[in-house]
N, CA, C and O atoms as a DFTB+ gen file, in Angstrom:
496 C
 N C O
     1  1      94.660     264.810      70.759
     2  2      93.731     263.702      70.745
     3  2      93.764     262.963      72.080
     4  3      94.812     262.840      72.714
     5  1      92.618     262.483      72.482
     6  2      92.516     261.725      73.728
     7  2      93.053     260.314      73.539
     8  3      92.863     259.697      72.491
     9  1      93.719     259.821      74.557
    10  2      94.233     258.462      74.493
    11  2      93.371     257.506      75.306
    12  3      93.726     256.338      75.465
    13  1      92.247     257.986      75.822
    14  2      91.365     257.147      76.618
    15  2      90.066     256.888      75.867
    16  3      89.659     257.685      75.021
    17  1      89.409     255.755      76.184
    18  2      88.103     255.507      75.567
    19  2      87.108     256.587      75.986
    20  3      87.234     257.174      77.061
    21  1      86.138     256.840      75.148
    22  2      85.101     257.819      75.466
    23  2      83.748     257.118      75.412
    24  3      83.668     255.926      75.116
    25  1      82.694     257.861      75.698
    26  2      81.352     257.283      75.618
    27  2      81.015     256.897      74.182
    28  3      80.291     255.928      73.953
    29  1      81.531     257.642      73.226
    30  2      81.232     257.392      71.823
    31  2      82.058     256.235      71.265
    32  3      81.547     255.429      70.487
    33  1      83.325     256.148      71.654
    34  2      84.234     255.157      71.097
    35  2      84.644     254.141      72.151
    36  3      84.869     254.478      73.313
    37  1      84.735     252.911      71.725
    38  2      85.060     251.794      72.612
    39  2      86.534     251.785      73.002
    40  3      86.882     251.369      74.107
    41  1      87.402     252.243      72.099
    42  2      88.846     252.188      72.299
    43  2      89.454     253.579      72.198
    44  3      88.846     254.485      71.627
    45  1      90.659     253.754      72.753
    46  2      91.341     255.049      72.615
    47  2      91.701     255.310      71.157
    48  3      91.684     254.402      70.326
    49  1      92.023     256.549      70.865
    50  2      92.412     256.936      69.513
    51  2      93.654     256.152      69.091
    52  3      94.639     256.086      69.827
    53  1      93.594     255.561      67.899
    54  2      94.718     254.804      67.347
    55  2      95.170     255.522      66.085
    56  3      94.410     255.660      65.127
    57  1      96.402     255.969      66.097
    58  2      96.942     256.786      65.017
    59  2      97.116     256.008      63.709
    60  3      96.826     256.530      62.633
    61  1      97.582     254.779      63.800
    62  2      97.858     253.969      62.624
    63  2      96.568     253.381      62.047
    64  3      95.828     252.688      62.745
    65  1      96.307     253.663      60.769
    66  2      95.099     253.142      60.134
    67  2      95.121     251.621      60.049
    68  3      94.099     250.967      60.258
    69  1      96.295     251.059      59.740
    70  2      96.371     249.600      59.608
    71  2      96.066     248.917      60.944
    72  3      95.383     247.894      60.977
    73  1      96.570     249.478      62.039
    74  2      96.271     248.912      63.358
    75  2      94.797     249.074      63.712
    76  3      94.185     248.176      64.290
    77  1      94.241     250.216      63.362
    78  2      92.836     250.474      63.651
    79  2      91.946     249.440      62.969
    80  3      91.059     248.869      63.604
    81  1      92.176     249.196      61.679
    82  2      91.354     248.241      60.946
    83  2      91.617     246.801      61.382
    84  3      90.712     245.966      61.350
    85  1      92.840     246.512      61.786
    86  2      93.155     245.185      62.322
    87  2      92.403     244.978      63.640
    88  3      91.862     243.899      63.885
    89  1      92.370     246.006      64.481
    90  2      91.632     245.925      65.742
    91  2      90.140     245.732      65.490
    92  3      89.497     244.926      66.162
    93  1      89.592     246.458      64.534
    94  2      88.162     246.300      64.222
    95  2      87.847     244.886      63.758
    96  3      86.813     244.328      64.125
    97  1      88.733     244.300      62.950
    98  2      88.519     242.937      62.453
    99  2      88.495     241.935      63.607
   100  3      87.710     240.987      63.595
   101  1      89.351     242.146      64.594
   102  2      89.395     241.256      65.765
   103  2      88.213     241.543      66.681
   104  3      87.573     240.617      67.181
   105  1      87.921     242.824      66.901
   106  2      86.886     243.225      67.852
   107  2      85.506     242.696      67.494
   108  3      84.744     242.307      68.379
   109  1      85.178     242.677      66.218
   110  2      83.829     242.226      65.847
   111  2      83.622     240.734      66.117
   112  3      82.491     240.249      66.084
   113  1      84.719     240.002      66.385
   114  2      84.628     238.577      66.684
   115  2      84.788     238.270      68.179
   116  3      84.690     237.114      68.592
   117  1      85.033     239.299      68.979
   118  2      85.265     239.099      70.407
   119  2      83.960     239.042      71.192
   120  3      82.983     239.713      70.861
   121  1      83.971     238.220      72.244
   122  2      82.844     238.152      73.167
   123  2      83.124     238.942      74.435
   124  3      82.227     239.141      75.255
   125  1      84.361     239.395      74.600
   126  2      84.759     240.082      75.824
   127  2      85.356     241.453      75.497
   128  3      85.698     241.742      74.350
   129  1      85.468     242.275      76.517
   130  2      86.074     243.599      76.367
   131  2      87.587     243.486      76.571
   132  3      88.036     242.816      77.501
   133  1      88.365     244.127      75.719
   134  2      89.820     244.118      75.849
   135  2      90.315     245.548      76.042
   136  3      89.645     246.509      75.662
   137  1      91.489     245.670      76.633
   138  2      92.119     246.989      76.732
   139  2      93.232     247.029      75.689
   140  3      93.935     246.040      75.479
   141  1      93.381     248.169      75.048
   142  2      94.403     248.325      74.018
   143  2      95.148     249.634      74.219
   144  3      94.617     250.599      74.769
   145  1      96.387     249.638      73.761
   146  2      97.157     250.885      73.712
   147  2      98.122     250.774      72.543
   148  3      98.621     249.695      72.223
   149  1      98.368     251.906      71.921
   150  2      99.285     251.932      70.783
   151  2     100.716     252.022      71.288
   152  3     101.007     252.713      72.265
   153  1     101.592     251.318      70.611
   154  2     103.010     251.244      70.943
   155  2     103.759     251.458      69.636
   156  3     103.179     251.274      68.566
   157  1     105.037     251.844      69.692
   158  2     105.755     252.112      68.445
   159  2     105.905     250.852      67.572
   160  3     106.087     250.966      66.360
   161  1     105.831     249.658      68.171
   162  2     105.912     248.418      67.386
   163  2     104.558     247.927      66.919
   164  3     104.479     247.131      65.984
   165  1     103.501     248.384      67.547
   166  2     102.178     247.897      67.178
   167  2     101.138     248.228      68.222
   168  3     101.158     249.306      68.817
   169  1     100.231     247.298      68.441
   170  2      99.104     247.489      69.340
   171  2      99.183     246.463      70.463
   172  3      99.217     245.258      70.210
   173  1      99.212     246.942      71.697
   174  2      99.282     246.062      72.866
   175  2      97.855     245.758      73.311
   176  3      97.050     246.666      73.515
   177  1      97.552     244.464      73.459
   178  2      96.225     244.020      73.869
   179  2      96.311     243.423      75.261
   180  3      97.084     242.495      75.498
   181  1      95.526     243.949      76.175
   182  2      95.436     243.462      77.558
   183  2      96.795     243.321      78.234
   184  3      96.957     242.467      79.106
   185  1      97.765     244.130      77.856
   186  2      99.127     244.073      78.425
   187  2      99.689     242.650      78.372
   188  3     100.489     242.246      79.215
   189  1      99.244     241.900      77.352
   190  2      99.649     240.506      77.217
   191  2     100.225     240.206      75.836
   192  3     101.216     239.486      75.716
   193  1      99.602     240.757      74.797
   194  2      99.998     240.507      73.413
   195  2     100.319     241.815      72.714
   196  3      99.851     242.882      73.111
   197  1     101.131     241.712      71.659
   198  2     101.359     242.869      70.805
   199  2     101.138     242.432      69.357
   200  3     101.630     241.391      68.922
   201  1     100.390     243.248      68.630
   202  2     100.125     243.006      67.207
   203  2     101.027     243.939      66.426
   204  3     101.102     245.130      66.727
   205  1     101.715     243.403      65.420
   206  2     102.647     244.204      64.623
   207  2     101.907     245.304      63.869
   208  3     100.736     245.166      63.516
   209  1     102.617     246.386      63.639
   210  2     102.031     247.566      63.017
   211  2     101.657     247.352      61.551
   212  3     100.575     247.759      61.129
   213  1     102.528     246.723      60.774
   214  2     102.306     246.670      59.332
   215  2     102.105     245.276      58.747
   216  3     101.933     245.141      57.535
   217  1     102.124     244.249      59.572
   218  2     101.952     242.879      59.078
   219  2     101.031     242.129      60.019
   220  3     100.913     242.502      61.186
   221  1     100.373     241.074      59.541
   222  2      99.501     240.296      60.434
   223  2     100.321     239.343      61.304
   224  3     100.234     238.123      61.164
   225  1     101.115     239.918      62.200
   226  2     101.962     239.157      63.104
   227  2     101.664     239.589      64.535
   228  3     101.257     240.724      64.783
   229  1     101.875     238.657      65.481
   230  2     101.697     238.981      66.891
   231  2     102.693     238.180      67.718
   232  3     103.313     237.230      67.239
   233  1     102.827     238.593      68.973
   234  2     103.671     237.865      69.922
   235  2     103.253     238.264      71.324
   236  3     102.710     239.350      71.528
   237  1     103.503     237.387      72.297
   238  2     103.284     237.793      73.686
   239  2     104.336     238.822      74.085
   240  3     105.444     238.808      73.547
   241  1     104.015     239.700      75.002
   242  2     105.001     240.658      75.498
   243  2     106.124     239.881      76.171
   244  3     105.872     238.928      76.909
   245  1     107.343     240.282      75.920
   246  2     108.491     239.622      76.510
   247  2     109.071     238.519      75.647
   248  3     110.065     237.899      76.024
   249  1     108.473     238.266      74.507
   250  2     108.961     237.242      73.577
   251  2     109.415     237.960      72.306
   252  3     108.772     238.909      71.858
   253  1     110.527     237.501      71.730
   254  2     111.074     238.161      70.540
   255  2     110.425     237.666      69.248
   256  3     110.172     238.463      68.345
   257  1     110.154     236.374      69.146
   258  2     109.704     235.766      67.893
   259  2     108.242     236.105      67.584
   260  3     107.365     235.981      68.438
   261  1     108.006     236.533      66.345
   262  2     106.670     236.891      65.876
   263  2     106.018     235.674      65.228
   264  3     106.706     234.805      64.693
   265  1     104.684     235.617      65.280
   266  2     103.922     234.552      64.634
   267  2     102.775     235.175      63.843
   268  3     102.244     236.221      64.217
   269  1     102.405     234.525      62.753
   270  2     101.287     234.966      61.925
   271  2      99.981     234.760      62.694
   272  3      99.893     233.865      63.535
   273  1      98.971     235.577      62.412
   274  2      97.654     235.367      63.015
   275  2      96.564     235.696      62.017
   276  3      96.785     236.429      61.053
   277  1      95.391     235.150      62.257
   278  2      94.187     235.561      61.545
   279  2      93.286     236.223      62.581
   280  3      93.295     235.813      63.742
   281  1      92.517     237.226      62.202
   282  2      91.642     237.881      63.180
   283  2      90.699     236.884      63.873
   284  3      90.465     236.971      65.078
   285  1      90.169     235.945      63.098
   286  2      89.245     234.959      63.664
   287  2      89.953     234.078      64.696
   288  3      89.423     233.842      65.782
   289  1      91.148     233.593      64.357
   290  2      91.897     232.732      65.265
   291  2      92.326     233.451      66.533
   292  3      92.235     232.898      67.630
   293  1      92.796     234.691      66.380
   294  2      93.245     235.454      67.550
   295  2      92.065     235.816      68.447
   296  3      92.172     235.738      69.671
   297  1      90.956     236.207      67.857
   298  2      89.764     236.535      68.650
   299  2      89.280     235.305      69.420
   300  3      88.911     235.409      70.590
   301  1      89.282     234.161      68.773
   302  2      88.865     232.916      69.430
   303  2      89.800     232.604      70.601
   304  3      89.342     232.187      71.665
   305  1      91.102     232.802      70.411
   306  2      92.084     232.543      71.468
   307  2      91.906     233.517      72.631
   308  3      92.005     233.115      73.790
   309  1      91.645     234.790      72.338
   310  2      91.428     235.781      73.396
   311  2      90.151     235.448      74.166
   312  3      90.124     235.526      75.394
   313  1      89.094     235.077      73.442
   314  2      87.826     234.720      74.094
   315  2      87.988     233.538      75.045
   316  3      87.407     233.524      76.130
   317  1      88.767     232.560      74.638
   318  2      88.920     231.353      75.457
   319  2      90.073     231.454      76.456
   320  3      90.261     230.555      77.276
   321  1      90.842     232.535      76.394
   322  2      91.964     232.715      77.313
   323  2      93.161     231.840      76.977
   324  3      93.984     231.554      77.846
   325  1      93.265     231.416      75.733
   326  2      94.359     230.521      75.334
   327  2      95.263     231.162      74.283
   328  3      95.662     230.510      73.318
   329  1      95.580     232.430      74.473
   330  2      96.406     233.144      73.505
   331  2      97.808     232.548      73.417
   332  3      98.396     232.528      72.335
   333  1      98.355     232.063      74.528
   334  2      99.702     231.478      74.491
   335  2      99.711     230.165      73.713
   336  3     100.678     229.875      73.009
   337  1      98.652     229.371      73.828
   338  2      98.545     228.127      73.039
   339  2      98.444     228.467      71.541
   340  3      99.072     227.825      70.699
   341  1      97.641     229.487      71.238
   342  2      97.479     229.905      69.842
   343  2      98.816     230.398      69.288
   344  3      99.154     230.117      68.138
   345  1      99.570     231.129      70.098
   346  2     100.882     231.623      69.670
   347  2     101.812     230.456      69.336
   348  3     102.460     230.457      68.290
   349  1     101.876     229.473      70.214
   350  2     102.746     228.309      69.969
   351  2     102.322     227.546      68.721
   352  3     103.165     227.050      67.973
   353  1     101.011     227.452      68.499
   354  2     100.502     226.778      67.302
   355  2     100.886     227.562      66.040
   356  3     101.320     226.984      65.044
   357  1     100.718     228.873      66.104
   358  2     100.961     229.696      64.917
   359  2     102.447     229.895      64.620
   360  3     102.799     230.272      63.502
   361  1     103.317     229.654      65.585
   362  2     104.760     229.709      65.301
   363  2     105.138     228.679      64.238
   364  3     106.084     228.881      63.477
   365  1     104.398     227.582      64.193
   366  2     104.664     226.504      63.228
   367  2     103.988     226.739      61.882
   368  3     104.230     225.996      60.931
   369  1     103.151     227.753      61.793
   370  2     102.434     228.060      60.559
   371  2     103.414     228.483      59.467
   372  3     104.372     229.200      59.756
   373  1     103.198     228.056      58.213
   374  2     104.119     228.441      57.133
   375  2     104.177     229.950      56.857
   376  3     105.159     230.437      56.298
   377  1     103.142     230.682      57.241
   378  2     103.141     232.128      57.018
   379  2     103.907     232.885      58.102
   380  3     104.187     234.073      57.941
   381  1     104.248     232.214      59.200
   382  2     105.026     232.849      60.270
   383  2     106.484     232.956      59.854
   384  3     106.987     232.082      59.148
   385  1     107.179     234.020      60.281
   386  2     108.612     234.131      59.993
   387  2     109.369     232.943      60.597
   388  3     108.944     232.379      61.605
   389  1     110.466     232.577      59.990
   390  2     111.218     231.404      60.435
   391  2     111.888     231.596      61.786
   392  3     112.114     230.615      62.495
   393  1     112.211     232.815      62.163
   394  2     112.834     233.109      63.457
   395  2     114.100     232.291      63.681
   396  3     114.338     231.801      64.784
   397  1     114.912     232.142      62.636
   398  2     116.170     231.409      62.758
   399  2     117.289     232.384      63.102
   400  3     117.437     233.423      62.460
   401  1     118.061     232.048      64.102
   402  2     119.174     232.873      64.555
   403  2     120.476     232.210      64.142
   404  3     120.628     230.997      64.291
   405  1     121.409     232.986      63.629
   406  2     122.745     232.464      63.306
   407  2     123.580     232.303      64.570
   408  3     124.315     231.327      64.716
   409  1     123.465     233.250      65.467
   410  2     124.241     233.247      66.702
   411  2     123.343     232.762      67.844
   412  3     122.542     233.533      68.372
   413  1     123.474     231.498      68.223
   414  2     122.622     230.903      69.255
   415  2     122.846     231.542      70.628
   416  3     121.911     231.655      71.421
   417  1     124.084     231.957      70.909
   418  2     124.386     232.598      72.194
   419  2     123.640     233.929      72.285
   420  3     123.031     234.233      73.311
   421  1     123.687     234.718      71.216
   422  2     122.977     235.993      71.184
   423  2     121.467     235.761      71.320
   424  3     120.778     236.520      72.001
   425  1     120.969     234.726      70.680
   426  2     119.543     234.402      70.775
   427  2     119.145     234.144      72.232
   428  3     118.153     234.700      72.704
   429  1     119.892     233.322      72.939
   430  2     119.590     233.034      74.345
   431  2     119.655     234.302      75.190
   432  3     118.791     234.536      76.035
   433  1     120.692     235.125      74.959
   434  2     120.848     236.363      75.724
   435  2     119.675     237.317      75.491
   436  3     119.121     237.875      76.438
   437  1     119.307     237.496      74.236
   438  2     118.230     238.427      73.904
   439  2     116.890     237.928      74.428
   440  3     116.097     238.715      74.945
   441  1     116.628     236.629      74.301
   442  2     115.355     236.093      74.770
   443  2     115.247     236.191      76.285
   444  3     114.172     236.491      76.804
   445  1     116.334     235.947      77.001
   446  2     116.284     236.075      78.459
   447  2     116.152     237.548      78.860
   448  3     115.470     237.859      79.836
   449  1     116.792     238.454      78.123
   450  2     116.678     239.887      78.390
   451  2     115.231     240.350      78.210
   452  3     114.698     241.057      79.065
   453  1     114.586     239.954      77.094
   454  2     113.201     240.341      76.835
   455  2     112.275     239.804      77.909
   456  3     111.374     240.510      78.363
   457  1     112.487     238.563      78.320
   458  2     111.651     237.951      79.338
   459  2     111.793     238.675      80.675
   460  3     110.801     238.939      81.354
   461  1     113.027     238.992      81.046
   462  2     113.286     239.709      82.296
   463  2     112.657     241.100      82.263
   464  3     112.046     241.536      83.239
   465  1     112.812     241.793      81.131
   466  2     112.260     243.141      81.001
   467  2     110.733     243.126      81.080
   468  3     110.131     244.008      81.692
   469  1     110.114     242.130      80.464
   470  2     108.655     242.041      80.495
   471  2     108.161     241.797      81.912
   472  3     107.145     242.365      82.312
   473  1     108.857     240.967      82.678
   474  2     108.459     240.720      84.067
   475  2     108.574     241.985      84.891
   476  3     107.708     242.271      85.718
   477  1     109.647     242.753      84.670
   478  2     109.831     244.001      85.401
   479  2     108.750     245.007      85.063
   480  3     108.257     245.704      85.949
   481  1     108.378     245.094      83.811
   482  2     107.355     246.041      83.396
   483  2     105.982     245.687      83.969
   484  3     105.189     246.574      84.287
   485  1     105.711     244.400      84.096
   486  2     104.415     243.981      84.631
   487  2     104.310     244.249      86.120
   488  3     103.204     244.424      86.631
   489  1     105.419     244.286      86.825
   490  2     105.384     244.510      88.271
   491  2     105.364     245.989      88.633
   492  3     105.090     246.328      89.784
   493  1     105.646     246.878      87.687
   494  2     105.662     248.321      87.970
   495  2     104.265     248.893      88.021
   496  3     104.097     250.091      88.248
């Protein structure tokens, strides 16, 4: 299967049905074109966000904590370029995971590791 968009299809082939339908729900509300690629954790949008494979959760690349999203809210945030604001807002949503760590030292280490790795990946 091709991993690139074609004349017939707007996006590359997405193996996961749940991700495909989640993308369609977001896409029909978008005013702009986005780039997507499938990842083992989910769907990467514009090399900025990742949508979870099996739950309506998302996070910016380089961040560990997941937040709940609605297709309408995420599409609106992508259209306006305020995905990071939407992420911070949705972290407080009751449907978002609590993201509570027992070991605060490990939490700081892991979050700094993810942030460093994301910066390195963006520069390659």
